[in-house]
C-alpha positions in Angstrom: 0.0 0.0 0.0 1.7 3.1 -1.2 0.0 5.9 0.6 0.4 4.3 4.0 4.0 5.2 4.1 3.6 8.8 3.1 5.9 11.3 4.7 6.9 14.8 3.7 10.0 13.5 2.1 9.4 12.1 -1.4 13.0 11.9 -2.4 13.6 8.8 -4.5 16.5 6.9 -2.9 18.0 4.1 -4.9 19.2 1.3 -2.7 21.1 -1.7 -3.9 19.5 -4.9 -2.6 21.3 -6.6 0.2 22.0 -10.2 -0.5 21.2 -12.8 2.1 21.4 -16.6 2.2 17.9 -18.0 2.4 17.4 -21.1 4.5 14.9 -23.9 4.5 13.0 -24.8 7.7 15.9 -27.0 8.8 18.3 -24.2 8.5 20.4 -25.5 5.6 21.5 -23.0 3.0 19.6 -23.2 -0.3 19.9 -20.4 -2.7 20.8 -16.7 -2.5 18.0 -14.4 -1.7 18.2 -10.7 -2.7 16.1 -8.2 -0.6 14.1 -5.8 -2.7 14.6 -2.0 -2.3 11.3 -1.2 -0.5 12.2 -3.8 2.2 15.7 -2.2 2.6 14.1 1.2 3.0 11.7 -0.1 5.6 14.5 -1.5 7.7 17.3 1.0 7.2 16.3 4.3 5.7 14.7 6.7 8.3 14.1 9.3 5.6 12.0 7.0 3.4 8.2 7.0 3.3 8.5 3.2 3.8 10.6 3.3 7.0 9.2 1.1 9.7 10.5 1.8 13.2 10.4 -1.8 14.4 12.5 -0.9 17.4 9.4 0.5 19.1 7.3 -2.6 18.4 5.6 -3.9 21.6 7.5 -6.6 23.3 4.3 -8.3 24.3 2.3 -9.1 21.1 -0.8 -10.6 22.8 -3.1 -7.6 22.5 -2.3 -6.8 18.9 -4.7 -7.9 16.1 -4.2 -10.6 13.5 -3.4 -8.9 10.3 -4.9 -10.3 7.0 -4.4 -9.0 3.5 -5.5 -9.9 0.0 -5.7 -8.2 -3.4 -9.4 -7.7 -2.9 -12.4 -8.9 -0.9 -11.8 -12.5 -1.7 -9.5 -12.9 1.3 -12.6 -12.4 3.5 -13.1 -16.2 3.0 -10.0 -16.6 5.0 -11.3 -14.3 7.7 -14.5 -16.2 7.8 -12.5 -19.4 8.4 -10.8 -17.7 11.4 -14.1 -16.5 12.8 -15.8 -19.8 12.5 -13.0 -22.2 13.4 -13.7 -24.6 16.2 -11.2 -27.5 15.9 -9.3 -27.0 19.2 -10.0 -27.1 22.9 -9.3 -23.5 23.9 -8.1 -24.6 27.3 -5.7 -27.4 26.5 -4.9 -26.7 22.9 -5.8 -30.3 21.9 -7.2 -30.7 18.4 -10.7 -31.4 19.5 -13.7 -29.0 19.2 -15.1 -27.6 22.4 -18.0 -25.5 21.2 -16.1 -22.3 21.5 -14.6 -20.4 18.5 -10.9 -20.9 18.5 -10.2 -17.3 17.8 -12.7 -15.9 20.3 -11.7 -12.5 21.4 -9.0 -12.0 18.8 -9.1 -8.7 16.9 -8.5 -8.5 13.2 -7.2 -5.9 10.7 -8.1 -6.7 7.1 -6.6 -5.0 4.0 -8.1 -5.3 0.5 -5.6 -4.0 -2.1 -8.4 -3.5 -4.5 -6.9 -0.6 -6.5 -3.8 -2.7 -7.5 -5.7 -5.9 -8.4 -5.6 -8.3 -10.2 -2.2 -9.4 -8.8 -2.2 -12.3 -11.2 -1.5 -10.1 -14.2 1.7 -8.5 -13.0 3.9 -11.5 -14.0 2.3 -11.8 -17.4 3.0 -8.1 -18.0 6.7 -8.5 -16.9 6.1 -6.8 -13.6 6.8 -9.5 -11.1 9.2 -7.2 -9.2 6.5 -4.6 -8.9 4.2 -7.3 -7.5 6.8 -8.2 -4.9 7.0 -4.6 -3.9 3.2 -4.4 -3.5 3.1 -7.4 -1.3 5.8 -6.0 1.0 3.8 -2.7 1.2 0.8 -4.7 2.3 2.8 -6.3 5.1 4.2 -2.9 6.0 0.7 -1.5 6.4 -0.1 -4.3 8.8 3.1 -3.9 10.9 3.4 -0.1 11.1 1.6 2.3 13.3 -1.4 2.5 13.7 -2.0 -1.0 12.4 0.6 -3.1 14.1 -0.2 -6.8 14.1 1.1 -9.8 16.0 1.0 -12.1 12.9 0.6 -11.4 9.2 -1.7 -13.7 7.1 -1.3 -13.6 3.3 -4.8 -14.4 2.2 -3.8 -14.4 -1.4 -2.2 -17.2 -3.3 -0.4 -15.0 -5.9 1.0 -12.8 -3.1 2.1 -15.9 -1.3 3.8 -17.3 -4.4 5.7 -14.1 -5.2 6.1 -12.3 -1.8 6.3 -14.8 1.1 10.1 -14.9 1.1 10.2 -11.1 1.0 7.9 -10.7 4.0 9.7 -13.5 5.9 13.0 -11.8 5.4 11.6 -8.4 6.3 10.0 -9.6 9.5 13.0 -11.6 10.5 15.2 -8.6 10.2 12.7 -6.5 12.1 13.4 -8.6 15.2 9.9 -7.8 16.4 8.8 -11.4 16.7 6.1 -11.2 14.0 5.4 -14.4 12.0 3.9 -14.6 8.5 1.7 -17.4 7.2 0.7 -17.9 3.5 -2.0 -20.0 2.0 -0.1 -22.2 -0.5 1.4 -24.7 2.0 -1.9 -25.0 3.7 -3.7 -25.8 0.5 -1.1 -28.4 -0.6 -1.1 -30.1 2.7 -4.9 -30.2 2.8 -5.0 -31.8 -0.6 -2.6 -34.6 0.3 -4.3 -35.1 3.7 -7.4 -36.2 1.7 -5.5 -38.9 -0.3 -4.2 -42.3 0.9 -0.4 -42.6 0.8 -0.7 -45.8 -1.3 -3.1 -44.2 -3.8 -2.5 -42.6 -7.2 -4.3 -39.7 -8.8 -4.5 -36.2 -10.2 -4.7 -33.0 -8.2 -6.2 -30.0 -9.8 -5.1 -26.5 -9.1 -7.4 -23.7 -10.1 -5.6 -20.4 -9.3 -4.8 -17.0 -10.7 -2.7 -16.9 -13.8 0.2 -15.4 -11.8 0.0 -18.2 -9.2 0.1 -20.9 -11.8 3.0 -19.1 -13.6 5.0 -19.1 -10.4 4.8 -22.9 -10.1 4.1 -22.4 -6.4 1.5 -25.1 -5.9 2.9 -27.7 -8.2 6.4 -27.4 -6.6 5.0 -27.5 -3.1 2.7 -30.5 -3.9 5.6 -32.5 -5.5 7.9 -31.6 -2.6 5.3 -32.8 0.0 4.6 -36.0 -1.9 8.2 -37.0 -1.5 8.6 -35.7 2.1 5.4 -37.5 3.2 6.2 -40.8 1.5 3.5 -41.2 -1.0 4.1 -44.2 -3.2 1.7 -43.8 -6.1 1.7 -41.9 -9.4 0.5 -38.3 -9.2 0.1 -35.5 -11.6 -0.8 -31.9 -11.0 -3.3 -30.3 -13.5 -3.1 -26.5 -13.5 -5.6 -24.0 -14.8 -5.0 -20.2 -14.6 -8.3 -18.6 -13.7 -7.9 -15.6 -16.0 -10.5 -13.0 -14.9 -12.2 -15.3 -12.3 -11.2 -13.3 -9.2 -11.8 -10.0 -11.0 -15.3 -11.1 -11.9 -16.0 -12.0 -8.2 -14.9 -8.4 -7.3 -16.9 -6.9 -10.2 -13.8 -5.4 -11.9 -15.3 -3.6 -15.0 -12.6 -4.9 -17.4 -13.9 -8.4 -16.8 -17.6 -8.0 -15.9 -20.1 -5.2 -16.4 -23.7 -5.7 -15.4 -24.7 -2.5 -17.2 -23.6 -3.9 -20.6 -26.0 -5.7 -22.9 -23.7 -6.1 -25.9 -20.1 -7.0 -26.8 -17.8 -4.3 -25.4 -14.4 -3.1 -26.5 -12.8 -2.9 -23.0 -13.5 -6.5 -22.1 -10.3 -8.3 -20.9 -11.7 -11.8 -20.0 -11.5 -15.1 -21.9 -12.5 -15.0 -25.6 -13.0 -17.5 -28.4 -9.7 -19.2 -29.2 -7.9 -22.5 -29.0 -5.7 -22.5 -25.8 -6.8 -23.4 -22.3 -7.5 -19.8 -21.5 -9.9 -19.4 -24.4 -13.5 -20.3 -25.0 -14.0 -23.2 -27.4 -17.4 -23.0 -29.3 -17.2 -26.7 -30.2 -17.7 -27.7 -26.6 -20.2 -25.0 -25.7 -22.7 -27.5 -24.5 -20.3 -28.8 -21.9 -19.7 -25.3 -20.4 -23.5 -25.0 -20.1 -23.1 -21.2 -19.9 -26.0 -19.1 -18.7 -27.1 -16.6 -21.3 -30.0 -14.9 -19.5 -29.9 -11.5 -17.8 -26.8 -10.4 -19.6 -24.6 -13.2 -18.2 -23.1 -13.8 -21.7 -22.4 -11.0 -24.2 -22.2 -12.3 -27.8 -22.3 -11.7 -31.5 -23.2 -14.1 -34.3 -22.1 -14.3 -37.9 -23.7 -16.8 -40.3 -25.5 -18.5 -37.5 -22.3 -19.1 -35.5 -20.8 -17.3 -32.5 -18.2 -14.8 -33.6 -17.8 -13.2 -30.2 -18.3 -14.5 -26.7 -17.7 -12.5 -23.5 -18.3 -13.9 -20.0 -20.4 -11.5 -18.0 -21.3 -13.3 -14.8 -19.4 -14.8 -12.0 -21.1 -18.2 -12.6 -20.0 -18.3 -16.2 -16.4 -17.6 -15.2 -16.6 -20.5 -12.7 -18.0 -22.8 -15.4 -15.4 -21.9 -18.0 -12.4 -22.4 -15.9 -13.5 -25.6 -14.1 -14.4 -27.3 -17.4 -11.1 -26.1 -18.9 -9.2 -27.7 -16.1 -11.1 -31.0 -16.2 -11.0 -31.1 -20.0 -7.2 -30.6 -20.0 -6.9 -33.6 -17.7 -9.2 -35.7 -19.9 -7.3 -34.9 -23.0 -4.0 -36.2 -21.4 -5.6 -39.6 -21.2 -3.4 -40.9 -18.4 -6.2 -42.7 -16.7 -5.7 -41.1 -13.3 -8.7 -40.1 -11.3 -9.0 -36.4 -10.2 -8.9 -36.7 -6.4 -9.5 -33.1 -5.5 -9.2 -29.6 -6.9 -7.4 -26.9 -4.8 -9.2 -23.5 -5.0 -5.9 -21.6 -5.2 -7.5 -18.2 -5.0 -9.4 -16.9 -2.0 -12.1 -15.5 -4.3 -13.1 -18.8 -5.8 -15.0 -20.3 -2.7 -17.7 -17.7 -3.3 -18.7 -19.8 -6.3 -18.4 -23.2 -4.6 -22.0 -24.1 -5.2 -21.6 -23.4 -8.9 -18.4 -25.4 -9.1 -20.0 -28.4 -7.4 -23.0 -28.2 -9.8 -20.6 -28.2 -12.8 -19.0 -31.4 -11.5 -22.3 -33.2 -11.3 -23.3 -32.0 -14.8 -20.0 -33.4 -16.2 -20.4 -36.7 -14.4 -23.7 -37.1 -16.4 -22.6 -35.6 -19.6 -22.7 -38.0 -22.6 -21.0 -38.0 -26.0 -22.4 -40.6 -28.3 -24.0 -42.4 -25.4 -20.7 -42.4 -23.4 -20.1 -40.6 -20.1 -16.7 -39.2 -21.1 -15.9 -37.7 -17.7 -17.1 -40.6 -15.5 -13.7 -42.4 -15.4 -11.6 -39.3 -14.5 -13.7 -37.7 -11.7 -13.3 -39.6 -8.5 -16.5 -40.5 -6.8 -15.3 -38.6 -3.7 -13.7 -35.7 -5.5 -13.7 -32.6 -3.4 -12.7 -29.0 -3.6 -10.0 -27.9 -1.2 -10.4 -24.5 0.3 -7.0 -23.6 2.0 -8.6 -21.1 4.3 -9.5 -23.5 7.2 -6.0 -25.0 7.1 -4.4 -21.6 7.1 -6.5 -20.7 10.2 -5.3 -23.9 11.9 -1.7 -23.1 11.3 -2.1 -19.6 12.7 -3.9 -21.0 15.8 -1.0 -23.3 16.5 1.5 -20.5 16.1 -0.3 -18.2 18.5 -0.8 -21.1 21.0 2.9 -22.2 20.9 4.2 -18.7 21.2 1.9 -17.8 24.0 0.3 -14.7 22.3 -3.3 -15.7 22.2 -5.6 -12.9 23.4 -7.7 -14.4 26.1 -8.8 -11.2 27.7 -11.5 -10.2 25.2 -14.8 -11.8 24.8 -15.8 -10.3 21.4 -13.7 -10.0 18.2 -13.5 -6.7 16.4 -12.5 -5.9 12.9 -10.8 -2.9 11.2 -11.2 -3.2 7.4 -9.4 -1.1 4.8 -9.4 -0.9 1.0 -7.1 0.7 -1.5 -8.4 3.3 -3.9 -6.7 5.5 -6.5 -4.8 8.4 -4.9 -6.8 11.7 -5.0 -3.7 13.4 -6.5 -3.5 11.1 -9.5 -3.7 12.7 -12.9 -7.1 12.0 -14.7 -5.3 10.3 -17.7 -4.2 7.5 -15.4 -7.8 6.6 -14.6 -10.3 4.6 -16.6 -13.9 5.7 -17.2 -15.0 4.1 -13.8 -12.4 6.0 -11.8 -10.1 3.0 -11.3 -6.4 2.9 -12.3 -6.2 2.4 -16.0 -4.8 -1.0 -17.1 -1.8 0.6 -18.9 -1.0 2.8 -15.9 -1.5 0.0 -13.3 0.9 -2.4 -15.1 3.3 0.3 -16.3 4.5 1.5 -13.0 8.1 1.0 -12.0 9.6 -0.2 -8.7 11.5 2.1 -6.3 9.3 5.2 -6.5 8.1 6.9 -3.4 5.4 8.7 -5.3 2.0 7.4 -4.2 -0.6 6.2 -6.7 -3.0 4.7 -4.3 -4.3 5.5 -0.9 -6.0 3.3 1.7 -9.3 4.1 3.3 -11.7 2.3 5.7 -14.4 0.1 4.2 -17.5 2.2 3.5 -20.6 2.1 1.3 -18.8 4.3 -1.2 -16.0 1.8 -1.9 -17.6 -1.6 -1.5 -19.6 -2.7 -4.5 -23.2 -3.5 -3.4 -23.1 -6.8 -5.4 -20.0 -7.8 -3.4 -21.6 -6.8 -0.1 -24.6 -8.9 -0.9 -22.4 -11.8 -1.8 -20.5 -11.4 1.5 -23.7 -11.3 3.4 -24.9 -14.5 1.8 -21.7 -16.5 1.9 -19.7 -15.1 4.8 -22.2 -14.3 7.6 -19.6 -13.9 10.4 -17.4 -11.5 8.4 -20.5 -9.6 7.2 -21.6 -9.0 10.8 -18.3 -7.3 11.6 -18.2 -5.4 8.3 -21.8 -4.3 8.8 -20.8 -2.8 12.1 -18.2 -0.7 10.3 -20.6 0.5 7.6 -23.3 1.6 9.9 
């Protein structure tokens, strides 16, 4: 978050990254890690807008909130998991439910970096370093006054893939005792927990394009398969959910409820031949919804010449079928055991995703159920949120920083918006950062292009708020307290 580190001094200071040796959990040296400039400024440059005075961090972290961030409101699915978790005995710490929420009395700070989303596009635009900078800024927001947190939760798979190492390094150097937890390890472990060690199968990963490009899930899954002693044959089937998260957050480039015809500024999947394109020849398998403007289209000579997804459900349908069809075409005979929802936005469409699976089980081509032999009877969707919450609970318990004084949890929620000082030509027709400006920014600048404000009726899309109300009742209750 850029504006959160605003000081009077806007001098651009170029810092050479300091090189450190990264270590694996056992402490053995692996490969060289190079700190990025914004992290260097946060630790060493008192004149920088990014400087974080960690020397004044409270020695006792107990009363501080749990800090959670995502590229949008999708990370609220992780917050919901925290608020509803009851897997432990709160007195003994044993992994057995006691009827009491495990995070009872804990306070939360949530940051939605809406202005800079989608994170998944930075890598494809050659801006991975800028994404790393954004992720560190998110962590700085949650560890600087007035939002200091006792632990940082990266409720975003792409941010975890590209920025976890940077945040770990930053917080280790801060010497403030703050830990960071990402969602990828949690999702990979949860997937394997559901599979017998003697079994074989396919594991699907549906995640943002940037997350897939990083290889984060596939590398982690393959590493855990070896470490945990699985004996069978496994494959990981990846599908980049181009536009899916953006549709959930109602980003105009990907979904526009006001449109009734094909539009020029659409950036979602289009007709084509690759796995990120819509294939008209299997249109019946997608089973897209066309009513109420859910699909914008044009026809030529009786055939679709343009197709534009314009509903969250159609994005879910497109990407899930694309993943399953990709696996079917490989013809390796392995059953799809589960599919990891590798983006915190996707669980909002879980009902639709489950419905698509049942439709495909019954789909017939020339009298043959072509998906029947690749979809396991017990195939499930893995939401890493619950497993992330479990990991955080154990950390707080083991380090003795659970907040047991409060009876009621509170939430402070913030969202990024374009900076008021930004030139009009850098905004689109809806007042958001234009695509070219957003993905054209360079690292190292101390000039602020976004600012962070509290959640309000002005900056939360009413469709999103209704979705949160329906799917995330515990989070909605806390958010509604803020909005009133």
